[in-house]
C-alpha positions as CSV (number, residue, x, y, z in Angstrom):
1,X,-19.0,-36.9,-11.3
2,X,-20.8,-33.8,-11.9
3,X,-23.9,-33.3,-14.1
4,X,-24.0,-31.3,-17.0
5,X,-25.2,-27.8,-16.5
6,X,-28.0,-26.9,-18.1
7,X,-27.9,-29.1,-21.0
8,X,-30.1,-32.4,-20.9
9,X,-29.1,-35.4,-22.4
10,X,-32.0,-37.6,-23.5
11,X,-32.1,-41.1,-22.3
12,X,-31.9,-44.1,-24.2
13,X,-35.2,-45.9,-24.5
14,X,-34.5,-50.0,-24.6
15,X,-36.1,-51.7,-27.6
16,X,-39.3,-53.3,-26.8
17,X,-38.9,-57.0,-26.9
18,X,-41.3,-58.9,-29.0
19,X,-44.4,-60.1,-27.5
20,X,-46.6,-63.1,-29.2
21,X,-50.5,-62.2,-30.3
22,X,-51.3,-64.4,-27.2
23,X,-49.3,-63.3,-24.5
24,X,-50.3,-59.6,-25.6
25,X,-54.4,-60.5,-25.1
26,X,-53.5,-62.0,-22.0
27,X,-51.3,-59.1,-20.9
28,X,-54.4,-57.1,-21.8
29,X,-57.1,-59.1,-20.3
30,X,-55.0,-59.1,-16.8
31,X,-54.7,-55.2,-16.5
32,X,-55.5,-55.4,-12.7
33,X,-59.3,-56.8,-14.0
34,X,-59.5,-53.8,-15.9
35,X,-61.1,-54.3,-19.5
36,X,-58.5,-54.0,-22.6
37,X,-60.0,-50.7,-23.6
38,X,-59.7,-49.2,-20.3
39,X,-56.1,-47.0,-19.5
40,X,-54.1,-47.5,-16.6
41,X,-54.0,-44.1,-14.5
42,X,-50.7,-41.8,-15.3
43,X,-48.2,-42.2,-12.2
44,X,-47.7,-38.7,-10.6
45,X,-44.3,-37.2,-11.1
46,X,-42.2,-37.3,-8.1
47,X,-42.1,-34.4,-5.6
48,X,-39.2,-32.3,-5.2
49,X,-38.4,-33.7,-2.3
50,X,-38.0,-37.4,-3.2
51,X,-36.4,-36.2,-6.1
52,X,-33.6,-34.5,-3.8
53,X,-33.3,-37.9,-2.0
54,X,-32.4,-39.4,-5.3
55,X,-29.5,-36.3,-6.2
56,X,-28.1,-37.4,-2.7
57,X,-27.7,-40.7,-4.2
58,X,-25.9,-39.4,-6.9
59,X,-28.8,-40.3,-9.5
60,X,-28.3,-37.8,-12.6
61,X,-31.5,-38.6,-14.2
62,X,-33.3,-37.1,-10.8
63,X,-31.2,-34.1,-11.0
64,X,-32.0,-33.0,-14.5
65,X,-35.8,-33.5,-13.6
66,X,-35.5,-30.8,-11.1
67,X,-33.2,-28.7,-13.6
68,X,-36.1,-28.6,-15.9
69,X,-38.9,-27.9,-13.3
70,X,-37.3,-25.1,-11.4
71,X,-34.5,-23.7,-13.6
72,X,-36.7,-20.8,-15.0
73,X,-37.8,-19.7,-11.6
74,X,-34.1,-19.5,-10.3
75,X,-33.1,-17.6,-13.7
76,X,-36.0,-14.8,-13.1
77,X,-35.0,-14.2,-9.7
78,X,-31.5,-13.8,-10.0
79,X,-32.4,-11.2,-13.1
80,X,-34.6,-9.2,-10.8
81,X,-31.9,-8.7,-8.8
82,X,-28.9,-8.3,-11.0
83,X,-30.4,-7.3,-14.0
84,X,-28.3,-8.8,-16.4
85,X,-29.7,-11.9,-18.3
86,X,-26.1,-13.1,-18.6
87,X,-25.2,-13.2,-15.0
88,X,-28.4,-14.4,-13.9
89,X,-27.7,-17.5,-16.7
90,X,-24.1,-17.9,-14.7
91,X,-25.7,-17.7,-11.6
92,X,-28.3,-20.1,-12.0
93,X,-26.3,-23.0,-13.3
94,X,-23.8,-22.2,-10.3
95,X,-27.0,-22.2,-7.9
96,X,-27.8,-25.9,-9.6
97,X,-24.3,-27.4,-9.7
98,X,-24.9,-26.5,-5.7
99,X,-27.8,-28.4,-5.5
100,X,-25.7,-30.9,-7.1
101,X,-22.8,-30.6,-4.9
102,X,-24.9,-30.3,-1.1
103,X,-27.8,-32.3,-1.8
104,X,-26.8,-34.4,1.2
105,X,-27.2,-31.1,3.2
106,X,-31.1,-30.6,2.2
107,X,-33.8,-31.5,5.0
108,X,-37.3,-31.3,3.8
109,X,-38.0,-31.2,7.3
110,X,-36.7,-27.8,7.7
111,X,-37.7,-26.5,4.1
112,X,-39.5,-26.9,1.0
113,X,-36.6,-27.4,-1.8
114,X,-38.0,-24.4,-3.5
115,X,-37.5,-22.4,-0.5
116,X,-33.9,-23.9,-0.4
117,X,-33.3,-23.1,-3.9
118,X,-33.9,-19.7,-3.5
119,X,-31.8,-19.1,-0.5
120,X,-28.8,-20.4,-2.9
121,X,-29.7,-18.2,-5.5
122,X,-30.0,-15.0,-3.3
123,X,-26.6,-16.1,-1.8
124,X,-24.8,-16.3,-5.4
125,X,-26.8,-13.3,-6.2
126,X,-25.9,-11.0,-3.4
127,X,-22.6,-12.1,-3.2
128,X,-22.1,-10.9,-7.2
129,X,-23.5,-8.0,-6.5
130,X,-21.1,-7.0,-3.4
131,X,-18.2,-8.4,-5.8
132,X,-18.8,-5.7,-8.7
133,X,-19.4,-2.0,-9.4
134,X,-23.1,-1.0,-10.2
135,X,-24.3,-1.5,-13.4
136,X,-27.4,0.4,-14.8
137,X,-30.1,-1.3,-16.8
138,X,-28.9,-0.7,-20.4
139,X,-32.7,-1.7,-21.3
140,X,-36.1,-2.9,-20.1
141,X,-37.0,-6.4,-21.4
142,X,-39.9,-6.7,-23.6
143,X,-43.7,-6.7,-22.7
144,X,-44.9,-9.9,-23.6
145,X,-47.3,-9.2,-26.5
146,X,-51.0,-10.0,-25.3
147,X,-53.0,-8.5,-27.9
148,X,-53.8,-4.9,-27.1
149,X,-54.2,-2.2,-28.8
150,X,-51.2,-0.4,-30.1
151,X,-51.4,2.9,-27.8
152,X,-52.5,0.6,-24.8
153,X,-49.3,-1.8,-25.5
154,X,-47.1,1.2,-25.4
155,X,-48.8,2.3,-22.0
156,X,-47.9,-1.2,-20.6
157,X,-44.0,-0.8,-22.1
158,X,-43.9,2.7,-20.2
159,X,-45.2,1.1,-16.9
160,X,-42.9,-2.0,-17.1
161,X,-40.3,0.5,-18.3
162,X,-40.8,2.4,-14.8
163,X,-40.9,-0.6,-12.5
164,X,-37.8,-1.7,-13.4
165,X,-36.3,1.9,-13.5
166,X,-37.9,2.1,-9.9
167,X,-36.2,-1.1,-8.6
168,X,-32.8,-0.2,-9.7
169,X,-32.6,2.2,-7.0
170,X,-33.1,-0.4,-4.1
171,X,-31.1,-2.3,-2.7
172,X,-30.4,-5.7,-3.7
173,X,-31.9,-7.7,-0.7
174,X,-34.9,-4.9,-1.0
175,X,-35.2,-6.4,-4.8
176,X,-35.1,-9.8,-3.2
177,X,-37.5,-9.4,-1.1
178,X,-40.1,-7.9,-3.8
179,X,-39.2,-10.5,-6.1
180,X,-39.9,-13.2,-3.8
181,X,-43.0,-12.0,-2.3
182,X,-44.5,-9.9,-5.4
183,X,-43.2,-11.4,-8.1
184,X,-42.6,-14.9,-7.5
185,X,-46.0,-15.3,-4.9
186,X,-44.1,-17.0,-1.9
187,X,-45.9,-16.5,1.4
188,X,-43.9,-14.0,4.0
189,X,-42.9,-16.9,6.0
190,X,-41.7,-19.1,2.8
191,X,-39.7,-15.7,1.5
192,X,-38.3,-15.2,5.3
193,X,-36.7,-18.6,4.9
194,X,-35.4,-17.8,1.8
195,X,-34.2,-14.8,2.9
196,X,-32.8,-16.4,6.3
197,X,-34.5,-14.2,7.9
198,X,-37.0,-14.3,10.6
199,X,-40.9,-13.4,10.1
200,X,-40.9,-10.1,11.7
201,X,-37.2,-9.1,10.1
202,X,-38.3,-9.7,6.7
203,X,-41.6,-7.9,7.3
204,X,-39.6,-4.9,8.0
205,X,-37.6,-5.5,5.0
206,X,-40.3,-5.9,2.6
207,X,-42.4,-2.6,4.5
208,X,-39.3,-0.8,3.6
209,X,-38.7,-2.0,0.0
210,X,-42.3,-1.4,-0.6
211,X,-42.0,2.1,0.8
212,X,-38.7,2.8,-0.9
213,X,-40.2,1.4,-4.7
214,X,-43.3,3.8,-3.9
215,X,-40.9,6.7,-3.4
216,X,-38.5,5.8,-6.3
217,X,-41.9,5.5,-8.7
218,X,-43.4,9.1,-7.6
219,X,-39.8,11.0,-8.2
220,X,-39.5,8.9,-11.9
221,X,-43.1,10.4,-12.5
222,X,-42.3,13.5,-11.5
223,X,-39.2,13.9,-13.3
224,X,-40.1,11.9,-16.5
225,X,-37.0,10.2,-16.5
226,X,-37.3,6.5,-17.4
227,X,-33.6,5.9,-19.1
């Protein structure tokens, strides 16, 4: 049975049974030698790899934790390539369905979960862009309001639109390389694994993407075309 994506349902918490005052005091006093006022340290959250082991055993709770933890980055990367939030949302949902159905194929000795997830998202994204005609960017996203002066905010907005426009002229794989390395902060090695490339091939792709992006920015600035 496939889990629901991306809606998350709350787990039912069983009612606590009644504890008599005497047993309550005993439980507090036997807290591993701690005094009643001392707090037990919170357990660390399970790692992605530990959660994937549970997903392989078809435990939906672990899957939902992974989805809450990593769906935003999946959507972010997809949208930076397809430039369509609705399509990016579809890609994110499909990516996590593949995480669920192919969990057994994940090997933590080969790659981190995030690297594996990026590869799934990129493969889905590249496949979609190959199957559809190019659609221009209708409007750039809003720049987060951090409270600068109105003129500074306008300048920031123009720079954001410039970057988005310049990114559009790159190939899908070049946008993917820029998004992973410069926007998601992956190392060259991690980004190469996510794109299923050798380190040398990724370095070459990233270099071409940077050169093309710089040329696109310069051309837009020279022509004044931000639309």
